[in-house]
N, C-alpha and C positions, 0 to 999 in steps of 0.2 A: 540239301547236299548229299552226294552218295559218299558216306564215310568209307574209309579204308576196309577192306573186306573182311578183316578180323573183328572190327567194331560192328559192322553190319551185321555180321554172324552173331555177336553177342546180344545183340538187340532182338534176335530171333529166339533166344533162350527163354525158358519160364522164368517169369519173375514174381512168382507167388500170388497170393491174394490180392484181389482187388474188387472195389464196389461194383456191383450189378444193379441196376434199376429193375426191380421185380414187382409184377402184379400177380398176386398169388390167389386171387378168387374171380376168375374171368369166367363168365357163363357163355355158352355156345348158342348159336341161334334158336335150337330147338326149345332150349330152356324158356326164351323170351315168349315163343308161341304157345308153349304148353300153359304158361302161367299168365297168358293174357297180356303181358307187357307191350306197351305201345311201341313200335317200330317203323321207321320209315324204309327199311330196306324190304325188296320184293323177294328176295330169296337169301338163302345161306351163303352163297358164293359172294354176293354183294356185301352182306354184314361181314363175312371173314375178311374180305379184302379191305373194307374201311377200318375195321378194327385193328388189323396188322399195320395199316398205315399210320393210325393214330399212335400206335405204340412206337413206331419208328421215329415219329416226330417228337414224341416225349421222351426219346432216348430209353425207352424201356427195352430190355435185351431178354428178359426171362419173364415167362407166364406159366401159371398153373391152371388148367381148365377145370372146374370144378363143379360139375352138374350134380344135382340131387341124386345119389345112388345110381347114377347112370354114367357110362362112359362112351357107349356107341355113338352117342349124339356129338361127342367131342372129337372124333376122328378128323372131321373135315377142318375144323378150325386149327387143331394140332399141325396138322400137315401144311395148311397155308402159313402158319407162323414158322415152321421149319424152311419151307420154299422161301421166305423172306429174310432168312439168315437170324429168326429168333430162336431161343431154346424154350421148349413146351414141356412142363411135367405133366404127365398123365396124372389125373387125380380124381377124386369125387368128393363131395359134401355129405358127410353123414349126419344124420339126425337120431340122436340116441333115444331110448325109450322114455327118457325124462324130458324129451325136447331140445336137447342141447345139441348146437350146431358145430360140428368138428370137421376141419378139413384134413383130408387124408392124401398126402402127396408121396408119389412113388419115385423112383429114379427114372432119368429119361428114356432107358432103352426097356423099360418094363412093357411087355406086349398088354395091349388093352384087355385081352382074353384073361390074363391073370387077374386083373382088377374086377372083371364080371365075376370071376370064381369067388372073390373076397366079398363082392356085393352080396352074392347068394349066400355065404356064411354069415352074413349080418341078418339074414332072416328075410332077404328081398328076393323071392324068387322070379320076379319079372318087373317090367317097368310100366305095369298097366296103371299103379297109383300115380296121382300127380305129385305127391310130397309124402313119400312112404317114411316110416319110422321103423328103425331097425330093432333087433332083440336085445342088444347090448345097451347097458347103461354106459355113462361116461367112464368109468374106471375100467369096466370090463373091455371096452373098444381100446382104451389105451393100452391095457395089458397085451393085446394082441399085436400092436404097432412092430415090435421087435421082430416076432416071428414072420409077420407078412411083409417086413421090409420097407413100411413107410413111416413117415414123419408126420406128427399130428400138430395143427395149429388151432386154438379155440376160436372160431369164427366170431366177429362182431360181438366180443365178450360182455361188453358193456350195455348192449342193446338186446332187443327183443330175440329171443332164441340163443342168446348167449349164455356162457356157463355162469357168470357171476350174476345175470340178469334173472335166469330162469330157476336155478337151484337155490336151496336155503338149507341152513343148518349143517348137520352133518355130511350130508351127501354133497354139499357145495364145498365144504372144507376138504373132504376126501379127494374130490376131483381135482379141486385146485392144487392140491399139495402132491398130487401123483407124480412121482418120479420121471414118468415118461411124458408129462406135459412140459414140454420145453418153450411153447410160444403161444402168444394171444393177439389177435388183432384187435386194434383200436381204431375208431374212424378220424382222430386228430392227433394232438398232443397229449400228453399226460395231464398237463395243466387243464384241459378241456374236459377230462374224464368227469363222470358225477362224483360229487363230494364224498358221498358214502362209500365209493369204491376206490378212491385215491390211495388211501393206506394200504389197502389189499395189493393193488397194483405196484406201489413202491415197496412191497415187502416189509413193511412197517407194522403191519396188524398182527400181534401176538399169536392169535388163533390160526392165523393163515399163513405163517411165516414159514418159508421153506429154506433148506441149506442154500439153495440157488434161486435168484429170481426168475420168474418166467420173463421171457425175451418179449418185449413189445413191438410190435410192428403195424404199420398201415396196409390193410388188405382187405377193403370193403368190396362189395358186389360190383361188377363191372358188367352193364348190360348193353354195352355199346361204344362207339367212339367217344360221345359225349361225356361218358363216366371216366374214361381213362385219364382225362386230363384233372380230375378233382385231386386235391392233396391227398385224401385219404385212401386212394385206390392203390398206392404204390409205396415201397419202401426200397432203400439202398442197403444191399446185403454183400458182405465182402465174403468172396470164396476163391479159392484157386481153381477148382472145378465145379462147375455147376452140377451138383448132385445131391442126394439126400443127406449124404455125409457132409457135405459143404453146408446145407442148411443145418444140419445138427450141431456143427462146430460153431456156426454162427449164433445160433440159438443159447449154446453154453456159454457163449462170450459176447453178449449183446453190446456191451459198453464199447467193446473194440470193432464189432463186426455188423452192427446194424444202425442206420440212420434214418430217422422218420422224416417225413416232408417238413415238419416244422422245425427240424434241428439245422442249425447253420452249416453249410458245407464246410470241408475240411480246409485249413489254411494252405495257401500256396507256399512253398519254400524251396530254396536252392536244394538241389540233389545230386549225388553221383548217379548216373544212369546205367553207365557199364564200366567194366574194366576187363583188359586183355593182355596176355603177356605173349611176348615172342623170345624165347631163350630163357635160360635159367630154370630153376626148380619147377615153375609152374607154366612151363614152354607148352603153349597151345591151348591153356586153359581160358576160360572167361566165364564172367558172372553178369547177368542182367539183374540190377538192384532193384529192389522195391522202394518206393518213396518213403515208406514209414520204418517198420523194424526189420532188419536183416539180421540173422544168426547164423554164424559159420560154425560148423560142428566137426568133428573128426578125432581120430586117435592121435597121439602124440606123433609127431614127425610128419603129419600129412600137409603141412603148409598153411596153416590157420593164422599163425603169426606173420607168415610172410605175406599174406595178404594184407594185413593190416599195416606192416612195414612198407608194402608197396604203395599203399595209399598215403602213408605220410612221406615217402620219398618223391613220389610223383607231384604231390602238392606243396613240395620244398617247406615242410614244417619241422621245426627243431624238437628233439626231445628234451624232457626236463630232467636235469642233473646227468652226472658222468655215467652211472650205471646204465641209464637209458640210451645214452649216446653211443656207448660201447657196444651194447645190445644191437642198436639200429645199424651202425657201421659194420658190425660182424654180419648181419643178416644180408645187407646190400653187398658185402663182398664174397661172402661164402655160398650164399643160397640164391640170391638174384644174379649175381655174378656178373662181370664185365661184359658188355655187349647186349645184355638183355634190355628189350624196349617194352615199357609199359605204357599202355594207352588207357586214358579215363575220359569218358564222355561226361561233362558236366552240363546239367540243365538249370537254368536260371529263369525265374519268373517275374521278377522286378528289374526295372520298371515295365519290360514286356518279356513274354516268352522268348528264350534265345539259347541256342547250344554251343557249346565249345568243346573243342578236343584238346586235352593236355596230353602230350607225350614227352617221355622222358627216357633216353637210353643211357644205362650206366656206363661211365661216370659223368654223363654231361649234364647241365642244367636243363630244367622243363622248357618246353616250346608249347606256346598256346595258339591254336588255329581257330580260326572263325569257321561259319557254316560253309564258307566257300573254299575252304583249304588254305587261306591265306595266313602267314605268320603274323601275329599280333605283338606289338611292343607293350606286353603286358606279362604280369607275373600271375602264378595261380591264385595268390591271395587278392588280386584285384577282381577276380570273377566269381570267386566264392570266399568271400572274407568270413572270418570268424569260425570256419571249419577247424575242429578239434581232433587230434589223435592222441591216445594214451596207450602205451604199449603195457606190457606186464609190470604190475607193481608201480607204474608211475603215479596212479591216484594216491597210492599211499605216500610217495614221495611229495606230491603236491599238498597233502595234509600236513606236511612238517613245516611248511612256510606260510606264515602270516601274510607277508607280502604277497606271494603269488595267489593266496586265497582272494586277497583284495582284488586283483586282476580279473579274477573269476567273478567277484561280486559286480565289477564294472560292466559286465555283459547286461545287467538288469538296469542300468542307469539310463534314463531318457536323455538322449544326446541334445546339446545345445551348441551347435556349430560357433555361434558368436561368442560364447564364453571361452572356448578354446582359443579363438582368435584374439580375444581380449588378454587372455593370459599370456599368449606368445608376445604380444605387442608390449605388455607391461614388463615382462622379463627382459625383452631387449633394450627398453627404455632406462631399466634400472641398471643394467650393464653399462650403457651408454653414460649414464649420470656417474655411476661409480668411477668409470675410467675418466672422467672429465673432473671430478672431484681430485682424484689422485693427481692428475696433471697439475691442477691449480695449487693443491698443496705442495706439489715439489717446487712450483715456481714461487710459492710465497716463502718457501724455506729458503730457496736459493737467493731471493730478493731481500729478506729479512738478513741473511748472513752477509750479504754486500752492504746493506745499509749500515750493519752494524760496524763497518770501518769508517763511516763518515765521521763521526765526532772526532776521532784521533787525526784524520786528515784535515778537518777544519782548524783542530788546535795548532797542527804544524803551519798550516796556512796563516793562522794569526800571527805566529812569530816572524813569519816572513814579512808579513804586514808592518809588523812593529819595527821592522829593519828597514823599513821605506822602500821595499821592493815592489810593492803592489802599484805605488804610483808610477815608477820608473817603467814597470813592464804593463801599464794599464791597456795599451793598444794590443799587445800580444793576448792578455787576458780576454778582451773582448773578442779577438779573433777565435779563440778556443770555444766561446759560447756561440758565436756566429756559425762556426763550423758544425755544432751540434744541433743548430737550427735547420740548416741545410741537409744534414742527415735525417733529421725526422721528416722532412718533406718526402724525401725518397720512401721512407718507411710507410707514410701514409697512402701512397699510390699503390704499394705492393699488394695489399690485400684486395683492392678493387681490380686489379688486374688479374688476380686468382679467381675472383668471382666472374669475371667476363670469360674466361676460360673455361669455367664450369659450365656456364650456359653454351657455349660455343661446342662444348663435347655433346649435348644434348641435340645438336643439329646433324642432319636434318631430321625433322620428326617422323617417326615410324607410322605410316600410313597403309602398310601392306594388309592390315586387318580390314580395312575398309574398300579392298579392291573389288571389282565387279565379281571377279572368280570367287573371292572369300564370301561374299553375300548371296551367292547363287541359291535360287529356292526360296529365300527369305521373303515372307509378304510385304513387309516393310523396307525392301531392299532400295528402292527409290528414296525414301526418306532417310536412311541411312547413308547412303551414298553422299549426302550433303555435308556428313561430318568431314569428309575429305576435303571439302572446299575450305571448310573453318580452319582445320589444322594446317592447311596449305597457307591460308592467309595468316595464321600465327607464326608459321616458319617464316614466312617473308618479312614480317614485322620484326621478328627476332633477329633475322640476319641483318636488316638494316639497322637495328639498335646495335647489334655487336659491332658492326662496321662503324657506326658513330661513336660509340663508347671506344673503340679502338683508336680511332682518330683523336678523341678527346684525351685518351691515356697518352698517346705519343705526343700530342700538343703539350701535355702537361710536362711529360719528361723533358721534352725540348724547352720549355720555359724554364724548368729548374736547371736544366744543363746551362742555359743563358745566364741565369742568375748565378751559377756558381762559377760560370766564366767571368762574369763582371767582379765577382767578389774575388776572384783569384788574383786580379790586378791589385786589389787592396792588399790581399794576402801578402804578394811580393813586396810591396812597399813597407809593410809592417814587418816583414821577415828580415828585409835588408836593416832597418833600424834595430830590429831585435838582435841581430847577430852583433851589430856595433856595440848595443849595451852590454851583450855578453861578454865582449872581450873586454870592455872596461870593468866588468864585475869580476872577471878572472884575477884581475891586478888585486883586487881587495878580498880575494879568496872566498867570494859569495857565488853560490851555484844557482845561476838563473834558470838554467834548464831544468833543474829540479823542481823550481818553484812552478814553470809551466806545466810540467808533468803532473804536479799535484793540483794545479787548477784545472786540468784536463780530466783527472780521475774524479775530482769534485763535481765537475760539470756533469760528467757521465753519470754518477751516482744520484745526483739530486732528482731527475726525472722519476728514478725508481720509487720514490715516495709516493708520487702520484699513482705509479703502476701497482703499488702496494695497496693502496686504497681501493683502486678499482678491482684488483683481486678479492680484497676482503668483502667488496659488495657482491662480486659474482659467486664467491664461495657462501655467502649468505643465502643468495637466491637459489643457489644449487641444493643447499640443505632444505630449505622450504619446499622446493619442488621435490625432493626425494622423500621428504616426510609425507608429503600428499600421496606420493606414489606408492610408498609402502603401505599406506592405509589401503589403496585401491587393490594392491597385491594381496593383502591379507582378506579383504572383501571377496576376491576371486577365489582364493583357496578354499575360505569357509563356504562359498557358494557351491564349489565342486564337491565339498564334504557333505553338505546337506542334501544334495543329490544321491551321494553314495549312502548316507544313512537312510535316505527315504526308500532307496532300493532294498537296504537290509531289511527295513520294516516291512515291505511289500514280500520279500522272499519269506520272512518269518509268518506272515500271515497265510501265504499259500502253502507252507510246508507246516502248518499248525500242528501240534502234538508230535512232530517230528524233529525239526531242527529249528533252533533260535539262533539269529545271526546279529552281531552288534559291531559297529565300525568305531575305532578309536581314533581320534583326530590327530595326526601327526604322530603316530604310534611307532613309526619305524624311525629311529634316530641314528641309523647307522651313517647316513650321509653326513650328520655332525661329527660324529667320531672320526670319519674319514678326513674331513676337512679339518680338523683340529691337528690330527696325526700329520698331514701333509704341509700345512701352512704354519702351524706352531712348533710341532716336534718336540723330542725330548720325552722325557717321562710324565706321563698325564694319566696314567691309570687310576690313581684316585680321585683325580677330577672327574674323569668320565664315570667313575662309580657314583660318585656324589650327585652328578647331574642325572643319572639314571634313577636315582631315587625321588627325583621332583615329578610329581604326579602329572601337573600340567606345565610344561616348560615353554615358556615365551622366548624366541630367539631374539626379539627386539630388547627385552629386559635382559637377556644375557649379554648382548652387545654393550648395552649401556652400563652394565656392571663392569665389564671389561674395561671400558672407557674410564670408569670411575677408580679403577686400580685394584690392587691386591686385597686392600682391606674391604673394598665393597664386594669383591667376589667371595671372599672367605666368610663375610658375614651373611651374604644372601644365599649361598650355596653349600657353606661348610667345606669349601676346598682347602686343602692344605696350603699353607703360606708359600712354599717354594713353588708350588705348581699353579696357584693363583699368581704369583709374580710373573710367571712364564707366560700365562695367558694376557696379563696385563701390559706385557711388553710386546705383544703382537702388533702388527700394523693396523693403521684404519682401514687400509682395504680388506683385511681378514674379517675385521669385525662388521663391515658393511656386507661381505660375502655371506657372513652368518645370518645377518638380517633378510639376505635375499633368498636363503636356502628354501626349499620345499622338502618338507618332511612326509612321505607318503603315509597315508592312513593304513592302519592295520586292521584285519578282520578276525574277530572272536567268533567262535561257533560252539554251540552247545547241542548235544543230541539226546533225545529223551530214550533212555534205555530200558524203560519200562515195557512189558509185553502188551500186546493189543488188549484193550478194555481195562488195562490196571492204571492206577494213579500215576502221574507223570513223574519220572525221576531224570532231572536234568544234570548232564555232566559236561564239564568244558573238554574241548578238543585235546587238550595237553593231559588230561585225566583218563583218556579213553584207550581202549586196545587198538592195535594197528587196524584191525578190521572195522572196529567202530568208527574211527577216524575216516577211514575210506568210505564208510557207508554215507557219513554226513556230507562228504565233499562230492560223491556222486550224485546225491539227491540235488545238491546246487546244480552239478553240470548238466542234469536232465531237464533243467528249466530255462525257459526264456530263450530261445535263439531260433533263428530259422534256418541254420547252417548244420551240416552234418556232424554228428557226434560219433566217433570211432573209438572203440575201447576193446582191447585184447585181455581176454579172461578177467574180468573185473572181480569175478568171484575169489581169486587168488588173495585178494585185499580184503573181503567183505566177511562179515559175520552171516551164516547162512540163514538165521532167522530173520535179520535185517533184509535180506533179499527178497523174501515172500512178503513180509510185512510192510516194507517200506519202498524199495527200489521197485519192484514189479508194479504196483499199483500206480506209482508216479509215471513209470516208463508207458504203461498202458494209457495214461491221459495225454502224456506229452507227444507220443508218437504221431498224433493226429496233426502236429503242428511242426515237427520236424523229422529228419530222417536219422535212423540209428543204424550202424553196423557193429554188432558185437561179434567176438570170437568166444566161445564158452564150453565148459564142460557140464555146466549145471543145467539141469532140466527145467528148473523154476523159470529161467529166462525165456527159452523159446516157447515153452508150454503155458505157464501162467500168464506171461506177457503177451501170450498169443501172437506169435511172430508171424507176419505177412509172409515172409520168405526165409526158409531154413535151407542152408546149402552144406550138403555133405562132401567133404574131401577125403579122399583116400590116396594111400600111398601106392606107387606103381610096383613096388617090390623089385624094381630092377637095381643092378648093381651101381650104377651111377646116380640112383635117387630120383626123385621127382614124384609129381602127384597127379591124380586125374579128378575130374568133377563130373559124375554121371547126372545126365539131364533128369533121370527118374528121381534124383536126389535134390532136386531143386524145386521147392513148393512149400506149401503150408501143411499143417497138422491134419488137414481135412483129405489129404491125398494117402493112400495106403503105403506106398514105397517111403514115403518121407516119415510117416508115423512109425512103421516098424524101424527106420533107420534110428530115429530118436530113442525108441524103446531099447534098441540094442546098444547104442552108444553112451547114452545119458543115463539110462535107468539099469543097465546090466541085463536086459532082455527081459520079455514078459514073467519068465518064471522067477526071476530075482525080485522083481518088482512085487509079485504076488506074496512071495516069501516074506518081504519086508512088511506089506500091508498086514498079512496075518499076524506077524510078530508084534505089531504096533496095536493090532486089535481094531483097525479100521472096518 
C-alpha cells in the first residue's frame, strides 16, 4: 500500500543499526593464480561476476578483499562488488614476523594508494614475493592500527597461521591481550573450537583474561563462489553505517552486534515501525523506529515525554494511578493539543507479516487501517496486544501494588485457553446454581409457612365435622376437591406449552454460515454444503413436531374444557342443593359457607406437602451438584495458581542472582472484605482484622463457620461475639457468594542488593528503597514478551548502580526478542545497552514552543554526529567526561 505521505516519509528516515551479512576475508582472482589454487574461471572478470552473484544469492551485503600484503589485484573485485550494490572494504592480510595472520580493514573510501603506502611501511617494498612476511610482530602492527586508520581481525585464529595457533608463551598472551585487538575469526561455532583454546576464546583463562572479550566472528578464506556458501565464510554484523567505526563498535559489543552462522536468528516480534505528528508540539516530526532498542535523548522540554505519551495515546493504553493519569491528560491537552493527528505504523509478524496504520486525532478515538487503507473494526490492542507504556515514575507506582505485580507475572504464564473457558463456564454454573438454590429456599420457606396453618385449619374442620356439617355438605366438599383436580390439569399443560414455545423461538434454524458465499474458496466446500441439507431437514421435522405438539396441546385444552363444562353441570346441581342447605343452616345459626371456605383452604394446602417433599429433594440435588462444582472451581483456581507459580520459578531462574519471585495463593483478600462490607454491613473491623491473621484462609471453611453460628465463628477465627453474630445472621446467598469468590494471588519480590561478585543479600520489595523497588520491577518487565515496552526516564526511579549491573545486561539480552523505546538522561542505557537507534530531540526555541529532530541525530553510537550528541547531552561533553575519568582514576 502507498501509506500517507508523512508516514511514507518517516520510513525513509534513518532507523539505526541493523545486521549486515559480511564476508571479511575474500580473496581476489590473482591470489588464486599466485598460490596455484584450482579455479574453473578463465579470467578475473568471470571470477568476479560469479563471486558477486554468489554473494547476492547468499544475502551478503558487505565484503572485505584481503590479499596478502597486496591491494592492486583487489581493485577489479572491489569495483565489481560496488557495481552490484555491495559494499567492499579495501583491506590486506598481513603476516607478522612471527607468522601471525591479521586482517587489516580500512574505511570504504580509503584510496588503494594509501594502503600501498602502509604495506610499504610494513617492510614489503614490492609484490615480488608470493607470501611475504612483514617487519612488525603482532603487537607492533596492532600499535599502528589507530594511526593508520584500520581495524584489525586475527585471521583463522585457531588454525594454521592463527594467533593462538602459532604463538606461544608471553608473546601469545601479549598479542591476545593487546587493547587494539578487538576481533578474531573462527571457522565455526565456539563449541567447535579446539578444547585447549575454548577458555581463552571465552575470556575465562586467567592468564589471557581481558577487560573486554575479543569479538568472535566467522570470516574464513573465500576463494570463489563455492566458498561463499560455507557457514564459516560470513557473519552478521550490526552497524548503522558500514564503516571501520561501525566494525569497531560491533567488536566492542559482540553480544549485541555480532551473530555467527551457528547462532539462532533473532526472534521476530511485533514492532512499532514509525510514528509521525501533524500538529501540536511535534508538528512535522517523525521517527523511523528500530526493531530493537530505541533511545530518545534531549534536554528538558524537547518533547521526549511527548513521544512516549503520544504512543500511549494512539495505542489507547491507560496510565497506572491518578498521578500518571493527570500527567498523561495534561500532556494530551497542553502539548499534543486538540486537532493533532498522530500516526503509528505497526508491523506484526505472526501468524504472517502484516502492517497496520493506527491514527488518532485529539480528542477522538483511534482508527485502525489495513494495508489497503480500509478502516477495520479493531482496536489497537487487537493488533499489538501486550504492548506496555510507562510514563515517568509509573514503574515506581507499579512496585507498590502486589496485585499489579501479579498481572506483570501473568505475562510469563503458558496460556491454556481451555482452562479459561472451563473457569468461565464453572463460574456461570455456580451463579445459576446459587440463584436456583435461593429460589428453592424462598419457595420452601413460603410453602412451610403456609403448611404451618394446616393443623389449625384441620382442627377447626374437625369441630365442624363433629357438629354433623361434614355429612350434610358432603357433596359440596367433593366439589371443592374436584375443582382442585381440574385446576391441576391446567397446571400440568402450562410447562409443556412453554417448552414448545421455546423450541418455536429457535426456528427457523440459521444456515447463513453454510451459504455458498460463506464457504467460497474452502477446499471442503462441497462437503460442508451438505450441512445445510441436514439442518434444513432438522428444521422441517421440528416445525412438523411443533405443529403436532401445538395440536396436541390444543386438543388437551379442549378436552379439559369439555370435562370442565360437563363438571359444571354437576357443580350447578350441587350448588343449588348447597344453597338450600345454607338457608336451613342459617336458621340454626351454623355458618355453612365458612365450612366450605375452610374445606377449600385445606384442599389447596394439602398438595403443598407433596410440593415441599419435591422441593426438599431438589434442594438436596442442588447442594450435591454445588458441592461437586465447588470442588471443580477450586481445582481450576489452583491450576491457574500452579501455572503462575511455575512462571515465578522460571523468572527466578532467568534472573538468578538478581531477583527472586514468589506467588501467594489467594493473597489479595480485598474482594472478601468488600463483599462483607456490602452484603453484611455494619461494624466488621475487628472481624476483618481477625481474618487477616489467618495465614491460609479457606473460603469454604469460612462459609461453613458462618452457617454454624456465632460460636463457630468465634471459636474458629477469634471474631468478637457481636461481629460474629452479624456474620452468622447473613443470608445463605451471602455465604454461597463467599464460597464462589476468587481471591487473586499476590506476588512477593526480593532483590539481591549485593554488588557484583559479592555474596547475595536478599531484601523484600517492601524493605527496599524506591529506586531498588523499581529496579526489581523493571527487570521483570524486560523479560518474556514479543510486544514493545515503552518507558519514560526509567532512571528517575532506579538506583544508578543497578542500571549498569542489572538492567543494562538484561536489556541487551532481551532486545533481540522484543522492541524497546526508552526516553532517558542516563548514558548507561544508550551506550552500555548499545542502542540500535538513538534519536536526539531539540527545542525549536520559538515563542510558541515545539521540537525538531535532525536526521543527523538519528542513528547508533557508531555515527560521529550521534556519538557527539550523546557526549554532549548525557556526559556533559568530552571535557567533563575526561575530568570525571581523571578524578575517578580510571
